[in-house]
Every structure is written in C-alpha cells, then in structure tokens.
VOPAGU-2260 file (C-alpha; in pm, 1 decimal, decimal comma):
REM VOPAGU-2260
SITE   aa  ch    i         X         Y         Z
SITE  MET   A    0   -1451,4     899,6     327,5
SITE  PRO   A    1   -1239,9     617,0     185,5
SITE  THR   A    2    -968,5     471,0     405,7
SITE  ALA   A    3    -618,1     369,4     338,2
SITE  LEU   A    4    -360,5     173,6     515,9
SITE  VAL   A    5      26,4     284,6     468,4
SITE  ILE   A    6     277,9      33,1     577,5
SITE  ASP   A    7     631,9     120,8     577,5
SITE  ASP   A    8     921,6      99,2     813,0
SITE  SER   A    9    1033,7     453,1     741,6
SITE  SER   A   10     831,4     699,7     948,8
SITE  ALA   A   11     909,3     973,4     695,9
SITE  THR   A   12     768,3     792,6     406,7
SITE  ARG   A   13     449,7     684,7     614,9
SITE  MET   A   14     410,1    1068,7     690,8
SITE  ILE   A   15     455,7    1175,4     336,3
SITE  LEU   A   16     202,3     899,1     193,7
SITE  ALA   A   17     -35,4     981,1     471,7
SITE  ARG   A   18     -28,6    1344,2     386,2
SITE  ILE   A   19     -77,3    1289,2      16,1
SITE  LEU   A   20    -368,0    1051,3      78,3
SITE  THR   A   21    -525,4    1282,0     336,2
SITE  GLU   A   22    -506,8    1565,9      67,7
SITE  ILE   A   23    -681,9    1342,4    -181,4
SITE  GLY   A   24    -948,5    1272,0      77,0
SITE  TYR   A   25    -856,7     946,0     249,8
SITE  THR   A   26    -872,6     873,5     612,6
SITE  VAL   A   27    -513,9     707,6     691,8
SITE  GLU   A   28    -392,4     444,7     941,9
SITE  LYS   A   29     -37,9     369,9     951,0
SITE  ALA   A   30     171,7      58,9    1028,2
SITE  GLU   A   31     551,1       6,3    1049,6
SITE  ASN   A   32     593,8    -337,3     909,8
SITE  GLY   A   33     386,2    -612,2     757,8
SITE  ALA   A   34     299,5    -789,4    1085,6
SITE  ASP   A   35     176,6    -478,3    1226,3
SITE  GLY   A   36       3,8    -393,6     901,9
SITE  LEU   A   37    -196,9    -722,4     895,8
SITE  GLU   A   38    -311,9    -640,9    1264,8
SITE  LYS   A   39    -429,6    -302,9    1169,8
SITE  LEU   A   40    -603,0    -438,4     863,2
SITE  ASN   A   41    -799,8    -690,0    1073,3
SITE  ALA   A   42    -875,8    -431,4    1328,9
SITE  MET   A   43    -983,0    -143,3    1114,0
SITE  PRO   A   44   -1298,9     -98,6     879,8
SITE  LYS   A   45   -1189,4    -246,6     544,5
SITE  PRO   A   46    -981,5       9,5     361,6
SITE  GLU   A   47   -1011,3      72,0     -10,5
SITE  LEU   A   48    -638,1     100,8     -31,1
SITE  VAL   A   49    -318,2     -52,4     115,7
SITE  MET   A   50      14,8      91,9      14,4
SITE  VAL   A   51     299,4    -124,7     130,8
SITE  ASP   A   52     678,4    -106,9     121,4
SITE  TRP   A   53     857,7    -414,2      14,7
SITE  ASN   A   54    1176,6    -396,2     252,1
SITE  MET   A   55    1072,6    -405,9     604,1
SITE  PRO   A   56    1169,1    -592,6     906,1
SITE  VAL   A   57     942,6    -866,9    1085,6
SITE  MET   A   58     729,5    -910,5     774,4
SITE  ASN   A   59     823,1    -751,8     433,4
SITE  GLY   A   60     580,5    -607,5     181,1
SITE  TYR   A   61     570,4    -917,8     -39,3
SITE  GLU   A   62     483,5   -1140,1     257,9
SITE  PHE   A   63     204,5    -879,5     367,4
SITE  ILE   A   64      64,2    -924,9      14,5
SITE  GLN   A   65      66,8   -1295,1       9,1
SITE  ASN   A   66    -102,2   -1302,4     359,1
SITE  ALA   A   67    -376,3   -1043,7     282,4
SITE  ARG   A   68    -454,4   -1213,4     -54,2
SITE  ALA   A   69    -495,9   -1544,4     141,6
SITE  LEU   A   70    -802,1   -1379,3     333,4
SITE  PRO   A   71   -1103,0   -1365,4     107,8
SITE  GLN   A   72   -1238,1   -1068,1     292,5
SITE  TYR   A   73    -979,7    -858,8     131,5
SITE  ASP   A   74   -1003,8    -973,4    -234,7
SITE  ASP   A   75   -1146,0    -633,1    -335,8
SITE  VAL   A   76    -901,0    -413,5    -150,9
SITE  THR   A   77    -650,4    -242,3    -369,1
SITE  LEU   A   78    -286,3    -328,8    -281,5
SITE  MET   A   79     -18,8     -79,5    -392,4
SITE  MET   A   80     361,1    -164,5    -362,3
SITE  VAL   A   81     555,5     133,3    -298,5
SITE  THR   A   82     931,9      64,7    -299,3
SITE  THR   A   83    1282,1     117,4    -425,0
SITE  GLU   A   84    1277,5    -226,6    -570,1
SITE  THR   A   85    1310,0    -142,2    -946,4
SITE  GLU   A   86    1402,1    -498,5   -1091,4
SITE  ILE   A   87    1134,2    -613,3   -1342,8
SITE  GLU   A   88    1157,9    -959,9   -1161,2
SITE  GLN   A   89    1038,6    -793,6    -822,9
SITE  VAL   A   90     753,6    -601,0   -1001,4
SITE  LEU   A   91     627,5    -923,7   -1155,2
SITE  LYS   A   92     656,9   -1113,4    -847,2
SITE  ALA   A   93     453,6    -848,8    -650,6
SITE  LEU   A   94     189,4    -835,6    -932,3
SITE  GLU   A   95     168,6   -1224,0    -927,8
SITE  ALA   A   96     146,6   -1228,1    -536,2
SITE  GLY   A   97    -166,4    -997,4    -567,8
SITE  ALA   A   98     -38,6    -636,0    -586,1
SITE  ASN   A   99    -279,6    -423,2    -804,5
SITE  GLU   A  100     -19,9    -165,4    -887,5
SITE  TYR   A  101     361,5     -87,0    -820,2
SITE  VAL   A  102     506,6     253,0    -738,4
SITE  MET   A  103     886,1     319,6    -732,6
SITE  LYS   A  104    1061,7     561,8    -478,2
SITE  PRO   A  105    1122,6     832,4    -500,3
SITE  PHE   A  106     763,3     924,9    -597,8
SITE  THR   A  107     568,2    1243,7    -627,8
SITE  LYS   A  108     214,5    1339,6    -523,3
SITE  ASP   A  109     128,3    1342,4    -892,3
SITE  VAL   A  110     258,9     994,9    -943,5
SITE  ILE   A  111      40,1     873,2    -634,9
SITE  HIS   A  112    -246,2    1062,8    -773,4
SITE  GLU   A  113    -224,4     926,6   -1123,8
SITE  LYS   A  114    -185,5     562,5   -1010,8
SITE  LEU   A  115    -507,3     604,6    -786,7
SITE  ILE   A  116    -694,6     752,6   -1089,5
SITE  LEU   A  117    -577,2     457,9   -1301,4
SITE  LEU   A  118    -716,2     212,8   -1025,4
SITE  GLY   A  119   -1035,2     418,2    -997,6
SITE  LEU   A  120    -951,8     531,7    -654,1
SITE  GLY   A  121    -852,1     904,3    -704,5
SITE  ALA   A  122   -1054,8    1215,8    -758,6
SITE  ARG   A  123    -965,3    1365,9   -1091,4
C-alpha cells in the first residue's frame, strides 16, 4: 500500500486530505508544520507522496520543499503543494523549489484524484 504524508497546520485540512488519500488506497501520516513534517519524513518509510500547505508556523511549505529536496534520498518523492496561494509567482516559486504539482484550496476529491493520476500516483 502506498504511503503519503500530509503537512498542514489546519487539522480539518489534514483530516480531509487523509480521508481522500485513504479512500484512494494510501496509508497516511500527518504533520502540523514543515519542521514536524521533516521529522515525520525522516522517521517513516519513504512515502510516495507528500502534500504540503504553504502557510504554516515554525516552517512553511516552501521551506519544507527546499529542505526535502536538499536530501537526495527524497529525490523521487512526489511533493504536492496544496494551498490558498494563487499568485502565479508563488506557483512558479514552489515548482522551482522542487514541488511536482500545485493544488489550490478549496479543492475537491476529484481534483486531488486527477492530479494524482497525472503524476502516475492514482488509480483510474
């Protein structure tokens, strides 16, 4: 069973994303900020997918992506930014830092599923 890590400071968003991913067939770990996410990432079996919010205390999603991409063992982990940041500059900044995909909030289960299919990570 594939694993995913959901990093968001909103417990409601973590719960919603975890439910969507569980329904698709993932085992899900959750973290409440980027620093917590890096700790979980290093402690768990390497996930296929990390979904990370941009705006969080302690360490934001952009900083998390930079840190994760600096570690070669996570080169093949798909990083998806899930955020309210809609400015094209923010999208480009996240992609340049190493995000594989970008989903804007609010999202639906179908949007998440379609993005995963595009990335080769979702059952059709």
